[in-house]
C-alpha distance (Angstrom), angle and dihedral (degrees) to the residues before:
residue distance angle dihedral
V1 . . .
A2 3.85 . .
L3 3.81 89.6 .
L4 3.70 90.2 49.2
M5 3.85 92.3 50.1
A6 3.79 91.6 47.3
A7 3.82 91.2 51.0
A8 3.83 91.1 49.4
G9 3.86 90.0 47.7
A10 3.80 90.9 48.8
L11 3.80 91.6 47.8
G12 3.82 92.2 48.0
T13 3.80 91.0 50.0
W14 3.79 92.0 48.8
H15 3.84 90.9 48.4
F16 3.69 91.6 49.8
A17 3.87 95.3 46.9
N18 3.84 91.5 46.5
R19 3.66 103.3 43.9
E20 3.83 119.5 115.1
P21 3.89 111.1 -94.2
A22 3.73 117.0 -108.5
R23 3.72 111.8 -90.0
T24 3.78 130.9 -156.4
S25 3.74 114.9 -125.9
I26 3.75 120.9 -141.9
A27 3.83 137.0 175.9
V28 3.78 131.4 -166.5
L29 3.76 114.9 -139.2
P30 3.70 120.8 -146.9
F31 3.72 113.9 -85.9
E32 3.81 110.8 -103.8
N33 3.80 111.1 -130.9
L34 3.73 107.1 -140.5
T35 3.78 95.9 168.5
G36 3.82 95.3 95.8
N37 3.85 86.7 -131.2
E38 3.81 110.0 113.2
E39 3.83 87.9 -164.1
L40 3.82 87.1 74.8
N41 3.69 94.5 58.4
Y42 3.73 89.4 94.3
L43 3.89 88.4 55.9
A44 3.81 91.5 51.7
A45 3.88 90.3 48.2
G46 3.76 90.3 45.9
L47 3.78 92.3 49.4
A48 3.84 91.4 53.3
E49 3.73 93.4 48.1
E50 3.76 93.0 47.7
T51 3.83 93.0 47.7
N52 3.90 87.9 49.5
A53 3.78 88.2 51.5
S54 3.81 93.7 46.5
L55 3.88 91.4 48.8
A56 3.85 90.1 48.9
Q57 3.82 86.2 64.9
V58 3.90 94.8 53.7
D59 3.75 124.5 95.8
L60 3.88 98.1 -41.4
A61 3.77 90.7 179.7
H62 3.81 88.4 67.8
V63 3.85 105.7 20.8
R64 3.77 126.7 66.1
L65 3.79 113.4 -165.1
I66 3.73 122.3 -155.1
G67 3.81 113.3 -134.9
R68 3.71 121.6 -96.4
V69 3.83 92.8 -121.0
S70 3.79 91.7 56.6
A71 3.89 90.5 53.2
Q72 3.79 91.9 42.2
A73 3.72 89.5 66.1
F74 3.87 87.6 73.2
A75 3.80 95.7 51.0
A76 3.86 94.1 115.5
S77 3.76 96.7 28.2
T78 3.79 120.3 130.5
K79 3.88 88.4 -156.9
S80 3.84 117.6 118.9
V81 3.80 119.8 -104.4
S82 3.85 89.0 -106.3
E83 3.77 93.3 50.5
I84 3.83 89.3 51.9
G85 3.70 91.8 46.0
R86 3.76 95.1 53.1
E87 3.78 89.5 48.3
L88 3.83 90.9 53.0
G89 3.81 90.2 41.7
V90 3.76 96.2 -126.0
D91 3.77 134.4 142.5
Y92 3.80 97.3 -142.8
M93 3.80 137.7 24.1
V94 3.78 129.2 -158.0
A95 3.81 109.0 -145.3
S96 3.81 119.9 -176.3
S97 3.86 141.7 175.6
L98 3.72 133.5 -158.9
R99 3.82 125.6 -143.6
A100 3.76 131.8 173.7
E101 3.74 138.1 -163.1
Q102 3.77 120.4 -178.0
S103 3.87 105.1 -51.5
K104 3.80 95.6 -16.2
I105 3.80 127.8 90.8
R106 3.86 125.8 -163.1
V107 3.76 122.4 -160.6
T108 3.66 118.9 -167.0
S109 3.80 118.3 -165.5
R110 3.75 134.1 -179.5
L111 3.75 136.2 -172.6
V112 3.78 112.0 -142.3
R113 3.90 127.6 -168.9
V114 3.81 103.7 -135.6
A115 3.80 94.8 -153.3
N116 3.79 94.9 68.9
N117 3.85 102.0 5.4
E118 3.76 89.4 -115.4
Q119 3.81 117.1 160.6
V120 3.75 103.7 -130.5
W121 3.80 95.9 -179.7
T122 3.74 140.0 2.1
A123 3.82 134.4 176.2
S124 3.77 141.4 164.1
F125 3.73 123.5 -137.0
D126 3.75 119.4 -160.6
R127 3.82 118.9 -165.6
E128 3.82 140.4 162.2
L129 3.79 111.6 -98.5
T130 3.81 95.8 -122.6
S131 3.82 119.5 112.9
L132 3.86 104.5 19.3
L133 3.76 94.9 -164.2
D134 3.90 92.4 54.3
L135 3.82 87.9 42.8
Q136 3.86 90.9 55.0
R137 3.77 93.5 44.4
E138 3.82 94.8 47.7
L139 3.82 95.0 45.5
S140 3.83 95.8 43.8
S141 3.81 89.3 49.2
A142 3.86 91.6 50.8
I143 3.72 91.2 47.9
A144 3.81 93.8 47.3
E145 3.76 91.4 48.0
Q146 3.78 93.0 52.8
V147 3.82 91.7 48.0
R148 3.81 89.5 47.7
L149 3.77 91.0 53.7
R150 3.76 91.8 50.6
L151 3.78 96.9 45.6
S152 3.79 110.9 30.8
P153 3.84 111.2 99.1
E154 3.82 92.1 -153.0
V155 3.89 92.5 52.8
A156 3.88 90.3 47.1
A157 3.82 93.1 48.3
A158 3.79 89.6 47.5
M159 3.67 91.7 50.0
A160 3.77 90.4 48.4
R161 3.90 92.5 52.0
R162 3.81 90.1 51.6
Q163 3.77 92.7 57.5
T164 3.69 112.6 94.9
Q165 3.72 123.1 -132.3
N166 3.80 91.4 -149.4
P167 3.92 109.0 96.1
E168 3.84 91.5 -159.6
A169 3.94 89.5 60.2
């Protein structure tokens, strides 16, 4: 009996030590084109695809990214971000919109925690509408970096270590 209990304990310890680490799941919704110009739909689609590709390069040990095609199914949905997130089974959603004025483009992105619909991060990026491929790459990288900073356990731990406990500092 003691040998059986020791074997069960060893197996449990081995299983616990070798299990896959918990990963945060995230999906990028299609960018909403608020410009009124249907010719910019391709830019919105390209930005969503580039953001997805950029996020796929970030901390794959801790982040699980839902495929673009799965999120694309919700392009015309009237459901809330939380409802879509629950249907996709993700922890976080990236929701973004695209606006334009003359030769400028503004992309507003937000990271939403699905469980409580909390907006964890939001930012607007203003750029000249010149090279669309450069614009897509630059914005998608900026969005991915901000998401990585919010979600990566290593980054969060490193940031916490850098904070001093001395209020005078």
